[in-house]
N, C-alpha and C positions, 0 to 999 in steps of 0.2 A: 325448464321451472323451478326457481330457488324453493328450496323447504320454506313453507313460513310458520314452520311449527316454534312456540313460545319456547325456552330457554330463562331458568331462575337465574341469576346475578351468579351465584354462585360455579356454576357451569359455563359460563358466556364470562367470564373470566380464565377459568382454566384451560377453557379457548385458546382467548388471545395472549394466556403464557407460550401454550404451542407453537404463536408464530412470531412470539418475539425474537430479535434477532437478526440477521444480514441476510441479503436477499439478492441474489445477482440475477439478470434478463437474460433471458433466453433469444431476444434479440440482439448480440453482442459478435467480436469474433474473436474466435476459441485460439486459434493455432498460429497466430500471429503475433509479430508485433504491437497490435491496436487493440489485445488484449488488454496492454495495460489498463483503457479505459475503464475496467471495471474496478479497479482499485478504490478507484472515483467516483467511483458510480454509482454503488452499490445500496439497494435500498432497506433502510431503515426501519424494522417496527418495533415499534417501544408499549407499555401500557403505562395508560395518564392515570390520574387517582385515584378514578371510581373503577381502575380492571377494565376498563373501555380499550379496543383497538386504537394505536395512536402510530399512523402512517404517514408523516411530513411532509416526502416527497408527493403526495400527493391531492392537488390540491382543485376546489372546486371552480366556479367559474368568480367566483369573486377572489381569486387566489388565498383561500385562507386554508388548513386540509378541512379534509374531509372529515364530520364526525358520524364514525359510524356504530352502529347499532346492533347489535344481533339478533339476529332473523331466525336462526336454527346451529343445528347441529356444524361447526367448524365453516357457518357461513354473515354475513354479515350486509347489511343494506347502510348504504348512503342518506342520511337522513335529508337532507335537503334534492336528494334526487331520486331516480332509477335505478342507479347504477347499484353493482350488486358484489362483492366480493367473498368468492369461496377458496377455500382450501381444501387440498386433497391428505389425507393421513396417515401414513402408511407406519404399523408395528407401536403405534403411540404415539408416531412422530408428525407432525406437519412437516412437508419435504416438498410442498408445492402448494401454488396458490395462482390466481392471477383474477382480472376485472371483469364483473357480464358484458361488456363492450368491447373487451379487444381479444377475449378465450381465445380465441382460434387459430389469431395468431404470436398471439408474446404469452408467454408465462416468467412466472419466476421460481429460482432453487432456490432451495437452500445450502446458502455459501458456505463451500467447505474451510472447518478451523483455519485449514493451513492458505488461505483464503481472506480471509474472516479480515476486512478494513478498520475494523474495529479495536483488533492491537495493531496490524500489520503496518496501517498508516502512521501510530503513534509510533513506532519503534523507527518505521523511514524517518518523518520528522527529525528524531533522535539523531540518529544517524546523522542525519542533513547537518544540523549542528554541530556535532559532535568533526564531522572532515571540515565542514565551514571554519574553524574556529580553527583548528590543524593550520592550516594553508595563511588563514589571517595572523597569525601569532608566531607563526614560522618565521618571515621578515622583521616583524616587530621588534621578536625577539634580540635576532641577529643584527640590528639598527641600537638596539639596547644594549647588549654588549661591546658594540664597538665604540658607543657611546662614552662607557666605565671606565676600556680598555681591559677589558675580562674575556675569556675563552669556555666555550664549551668544555668540562673537562670529562671527554670521554676513548675511550680508548678504541684505538680505530677498528675495531667491525660494529661496537656499540654509535660509533657514527656516522660509519656507511649504512647500518639501518634504519638509524634513526632520520639519516637523507631519503632515504628511501620510499619511507614510511610517507614522509610526506609529500614524495615525488606520487605516490601512490595515490597522497588522500587528493592531489590538482588534476589527476590524470580523473579518477571515478568522480570527482565531479562536474570536470569539462566533459565527460562522455555523456552525463545524467544531463547537461545545460542542453548538447547538444539532439538527443532525444525530444528533450523536451519543447524546440525549435521547430524540428523537423515535423514532427506528432502535429505542434501548434497549424504549421503553413499550409499544412494538409488539411484540416479541417476549416481554414478559412479562406480556401482557394480548392475547389472539390476538383478544378484540374490534377493539381499532383496526385492526386489515387490515381494513377498509370503508373504507368513501366518505366515514364521521365527520371524517375523518384525513385528507381532501383537500384541505382548504381550508388545513391547517399543511404539507403538502406543496408547497403552488404558493406560498406564503409564502419557505417556504426554498428552494425551486429559483430565485425571485425575487431572495430576498439574495444565493445563493448566484454570480447573477450580477455582481450589481451588487457586492459584496467580493470575487470569485476576480479579477474581469475587470479592474475599477477598481482593486483590490490590488494589483496587477504594473502594470499604469501608472503611480501613486503609486512604487513601489516604482523602476520604472526612470529616472521624473523624478527623487528624490533622489538615483540613480546615479549619472545624467547631473549636476546640480550638482554633488557632490563628487568627481569624478572631472578636473574641469572647475576645482578650487579649485585658490586657487595656495599657493606654502609650501613644495616640494617634497615627497618619498615620504616620508622621515624623520620629516615632521608630520603628515601627514595619510593616512598606508601605515592607521593601524586605522579611521580610516571610510570608506576605502574598498575596503580589506577587509572591514566589516560592512556596505555595504550592494550588495556583491554577494554574501554571504554573504543576505541580504533578496531581491535578483533571485529563487537561485535558490530562499528557497523559497515565495517567490509562485508562482513557476512551477510549481514540481512540486505544489502544493497543485490549482492550478489545471487540472495534468494528471490529477489525481485525478477531481478532478472533471468533467472534460472523457472520463474513460473509464470514469466508473462512475455517470451521469446524475444528476449533485451538478446540475452546471448544463443545466438543461435544463428545458422548461415539460410536463409532461403530467402528469396525474393519474393515466395507467396503473400498478397493482402487482399 
């Protein structure tokens, strides 16, 4: 039974601040590629203008976010129902919370910083944009050069690295699209959550190792050739900046692949 002791506004705000951030549900996959759903499914807790607890993902019967009212130390009550939200604190830090109605089966744990979607998702979106623009502008620039009869003035080694980086961008995006299609199909048709999909998953995992690890390798190679290019910063800063963005993008994709078991060889899910 919840503690109904009242707390003052300052204490209520301090308690709510301890819960602010992203949280991951205990009812999810942990050790296989389906864990990627945690990246886009984390629960965010924030503070309202008056220091109240705001959990946008947890709505009431009216479809609106519940209005949580402080009911005790690390305990809140939904103003429009009997639902309670309570949190566990260890060494002054909130590490877990749950709702009274589902606490026996589902809890939310603090998402580690290296998995936190608040910074990881924007980085992934930026990385995808960089890779996509790289793929789009590769043929566009080639057509423009052909139209005006110009050539790509690069030495042989840098030209090879340039082409390899573009092929790497294509490979990374293609594999990510493959994962997105496969996982979407599995959730749309639960019959695919069986051994019938295993060959596809194994192929995607092998391709992920090749594309993500190899992609980072060619991006580093390309960046190395660009930064060794003569001509001064004024003439090369755009290429150097883009080469760094490509390295960061490939590294971000590999980081996600390692965290969420896309870069793995296992049929278990």
